[in-house]
Steps between C-alpha positions, in 0.01 A plus 500: 500500500121472541323428825436143392862440406628638830241291694606188312868566584407555869293180499795305359724621782227424754454150354874422519508586868178306568642188328819514707292531818270209415745279314439195721123521468519524118744207491276284721199593285676379186605172662149426628346597166744275312406211728125557437567537126691168511194328651279651236739393227507141638119499502487612136761239406283228655176639348637520143651147504584333170850553364730625782672771301170650387371508853821650622495777243143588582564504871810717460315741276209539736729569801808673368325750262286667772806506734701672230217753448496575870875542501467759219226673694719510813781661301265755345354591842847612612490780245135590573338326203173322561564190282135423468542261203754278684296466815175435302676227293634332817163505675316358195745213460504402866121516531474289182742252665270484809189450290657219298639320804176530689302358211745215437526378859127540554433264210751250640341500846774695676315818572693591811831479315355703210385772742848508652663534158258769396580687827874472426446640153297797624745549790813553292405835339324610819808423707730680261269802467524558877858390549647701208282809541687829510288776651508846343733765641293672773685830444354536147157645422398233248160657434679817385736290289204327338330825416821636352554179302151501351545856380822422315570290193855378475704365217542145374848487655375358827376837621822692417471824308610518141788724396416853403269479197269799467653831406240659276132492403542242228650243739233579760225437251657171384520385862138596557395296198702202635317531831161506328596182318585342838157607629339291228469742212734326260427738206609805697742726309618859499240700304731769365415864435296641222639736234409798719711358788203421719433143621142569608573431870596135433855373468440117509199343332344155514161363404412474865707771670664839452780663692659842537861555594633820658873470567524824690790483746411813704122555452215286624213407267190711565126442448476630141743236364309218669169636373641524151588129506146408605351727233714346229426137592211300357225330705611175650879574475718481812695816582854513621722800587874484543680795658859553622436744792156405631158666492321788670242426766208606276625279217538195729152556653331542163675195348413274798126556447300200380362708218844562351715205603842632391792287618775734614860380500834671581761365256861513612814545296560122510153425365353378831153614602341628822121458515336822625133399526281192523449464126875487447539233772218304342677505167809348671297243693311375198780497246511183284806372694414569859802390697774763519845349467602662829283242676713217371864425553691522173503162336841336491619273218527187715138549618380476143719198431382317815128576432535377140672174607250435788189566293639300203573197723162535673324491164691191384454317834126567521442405138700178550314417821161564338586283197623221727184510703284495190698221337503276809327166432310506836403845600328514837160671523634744758779614266275705269526803727882463513518482119287816470725685749824385335382601150371834632838567659667409170289753311556762766876449496503520123308824497731652768798379303370671187414828679824529694767321306404477130639839406825438684545160335432649165771762563727214612451318177576820301805559710628148434437546129695829495778339694532213258493738203696808625663377821334776701323433831270775637525387865266307728359812659372641176323164436335429833491835682384765255127516414399412145468791259127439455438619857613851412378763258657494157799730459587521875772277650380276784742642754417861421120477472324706759196333655376161602641161404248305303557150631162340436516201744542743791200716424265308733738554791533869403125531504483358848773734621339799336166419657651469847705817451198695376295389807777610732533830320123571520501419874790734552334780305171449686685513835682819408169658377332409826792642699469828313127529576550451874 
């Protein structure tokens, strides 16, 4: 078990005790937040007007969806997951509620009521953020956990190591090629040896990168091997080195120089990597899919089904509301802004539906077709829980691929987390350097 996994387990135990100790406070927070959300929903119902069922659906969507997102985030925080996407979604929806209510009641001459409604909308996530907050376990050195986490790359199985995979040089070279493809060099492949048995110092080749693999179980890689890799590479190509037993001090110092820029990795028997120097960490940070799966709780099948239903209904409701507003015989002059907002939300819901649920629905249609033809059902989990095959390299099963999960809608959140983590790491390194010079 890695340091991050043990810290997550300790945080889960700490969170369970903290919740039992503050159960009344959390219960009161939920009751008060539900009351404020009810006021916000009533305000949206009155602001939308028109057909009662349309106004009711819109008001329920704008109040229940952010509360469900916060509930997910509260569950994730128990296990030590940040749940950035859920909190951000809840904040955006509630702030949008406040802006719409403030604008509507300001136009109708009820500014004080609009300010109160906007305050209620902003107060719901603020109240839940403070009331449901679970502090980190004070007995854990979280800065050390962060440094250890940034130096490791885990598997796509929610941070759990793969079964034993690498037993010889050939498998090590294939795994190194797979890692280069995850770093963005999609044409990376094992180069193979020449007729004389010499590979020229390069085991994996790509148009933009080269890599050398030394699967020595008892000997560390020295300076000559690293220099041979640099001498064999072409100008402009990135250089990667994968070793099983680490590197000597001279080799690590020479590779870390800005003139050489060799990313040094230690590759384990399960295919996982440990970044040895800055260039290796940079390759992990700026990989095409930047959010490691260990940062997210494994997606359950009912989560995918609920998100598909909610986003599908939201798309239909917003489109119907926008069409009704446009087709109304007497459209008020102040409703133009509302029409723009409703249509924008319809387009946004449709895009989110396509990004998050289109692949699962396509697999659902294929599963129904196979069931009608062959009477075979693959199971709900394989439809809504497993990532689509396009997110993994060809020839490698999704649950055995070593590296990052490539879920594109989460990249922006991964970039934010990576930036904050990199800043914290730089501060820690600067503090340790200053302490050594004292």
